[in-house]
N, C-alpha and C positions, 0 to 999 in steps of 0.2 A: 633370575639371572637374564640379561638381556642378550638376545643370539646376534651374532654376526652376519647371518643369512636372512633374507627376508621370508624366503620361502621354507624353512627349517624349523621344526617347533624346539624349544628349549631342551626337551628330553632327548631327542634324537641328537642334536647337537652334542650334548654332555656324553653321550655313548659314541659318536663319532671322535670327540678328543679322546676319551679313555681308550678306545681302540688305537690312536696314534701314539698315546703314551706308551700303551704296551708294547709296540712295535721297537726291535734294536734299531740302533743308528743307523744300520747297513740297510735295513728293510725301508727306514725313512728316506734315506739317500737315494735308493734305488727308486722309489716312487716318485720322488723328486726330478731325477734324472729322466726317468720314462716321460713323466707329464711334460715336462721341458722339452723333450725330442717331439713328442706329438704336437705341442703349441706352435714350434718352428715349422715343423713340416706342413701343419695348416696354414701357417701364414706364408709360407713360400707358394703353396699351391693357390691361395686365392690371388697372391700377385700375379701367379702366371695365367691364370683364368681370367684376369681383369685385364690383361697385357698380354694377348694372344701373338701379336705381332713383333714383340720384343724378343733380341736373342738372349742366351743364358747370361751372359756377361750384365746385359741392359737390366735383366729380372735381378741379378745378384746386387747390384748398386741401388734399385729400387727397394728392395729389403733393408738395406744399409740406411738409405735416406729415411725409410719409414719409421724404424725401430732406434736409429743413432742420431738422426739429423742431416739435414741437407748439406752443413757443411763437410761433416766427416765424409758423405759421400763424394763430394767434389775431390777433397783430399785422397780419397782412394781410387777414385778414377784417374788422377794427375798421377797417382803412383804406379797404376797398371799401364797409362800410358807412356810412361819413361821406360818401364820394362820391355815393353812392346818395341822401343825404339833402340835397345840393345844395352840400356843402363841397367845395371844389375846392382 
């Protein structure tokens, strides 16, 4: 078997796969949601540390830009500005 990870032996990878297969769908979903939350929080923290002079709104827009693209970030920015101007 060829491993999917460069730093994991085939035997260990098989054990990890077996452990995942033995988990219930709820357990797997819970782990996935936890890891997703951690990843998003680490990303937000890195963006904040790299841009200490930015406001929360600017940091949020950077997050959108880095993860979903500049075009969507611009659209979100325009939407926020319209809401700030009284458009709902």
